[in-house]
C-alpha positions in Angstrom: 11.3 1.8 -3.4 11.8 -1.2 -5.7 9.7 0.4 -8.4 10.8 4.0 -8.0 11.9 5.4 -11.4 10.4 2.5 -13.3 7.4 2.3 -15.6 4.4 1.0 -13.8 0.9 0.7 -15.4 -2.2 1.2 -13.3 -5.3 -0.7 -14.4 -8.6 0.5 -12.8 -11.8 -1.5 -12.9 -15.1 -1.0 -11.1 -13.9 -2.9 -8.0 -10.1 -3.0 -8.0 -6.9 -1.0 -8.8 -4.0 -3.1 -10.1 -0.4 -2.0 -10.6 1.6 -4.0 -13.3 5.3 -3.8 -14.1 7.5 -5.9 -16.3 4.4 -8.0 -17.2 3.6 -9.0 -13.7 1.0 -7.7 -11.2 2.9 -6.0 -8.3 -0.1 -4.7 -6.4 -3.9 -5.1 -6.2 -6.2 -3.3 -3.9 -10.0 -2.9 -3.6 -11.1 0.4 -5.1 -12.5 2.9 -2.7 -14.8 5.8 -3.6 -14.8 9.1 -1.7 -12.6 12.0 -0.9 -10.0 12.8 1.7 -9.6 9.2 2.8 -6.4 7.5 3.9 -6.3 3.9 2.9 -3.2 2.1 4.2 -2.2 -1.5 4.0 -0.1 -2.0 7.1 1.6 -5.2 5.7 3.3 -3.0 3.1 5.1 -1.2 5.9 6.3 -4.1 8.1 9.8 -4.3 6.5 10.5 -0.7 7.6 9.8 -1.6 11.2 13.3 -3.3 11.3 14.9 0.1 11.0 12.2 2.3 12.5 10.4 0.3 15.3 8.7 3.5 16.6 6.7 3.7 13.4 4.5 0.9 14.9 3.2 3.3 17.6 3.1 6.5 15.6 2.8 5.6 11.9 -0.5 6.3 10.1 -0.7 2.8 8.6 -0.7 1.3 12.1 -3.0 3.7 14.0 -6.2 1.6 13.5 -4.5 -1.7 12.8 -6.0 -4.5 15.0 -3.3 -7.1 15.8 -4.2 -10.7 16.4 
């Protein structure tokens, strides 16, 4: 939500996708090839668990997440 409504540039290379805003990199992920894939980074959703703890059981980002 921090970057909603703001200008964010996406830089795509052979191996990574980077998001840049205000001259700083705000996200970097390995590039995936293929169709109809869900690629979620569970750590991005951890702050929402404070208000929606049930998301840990039912949220798509956490379905296959292996906890230590």
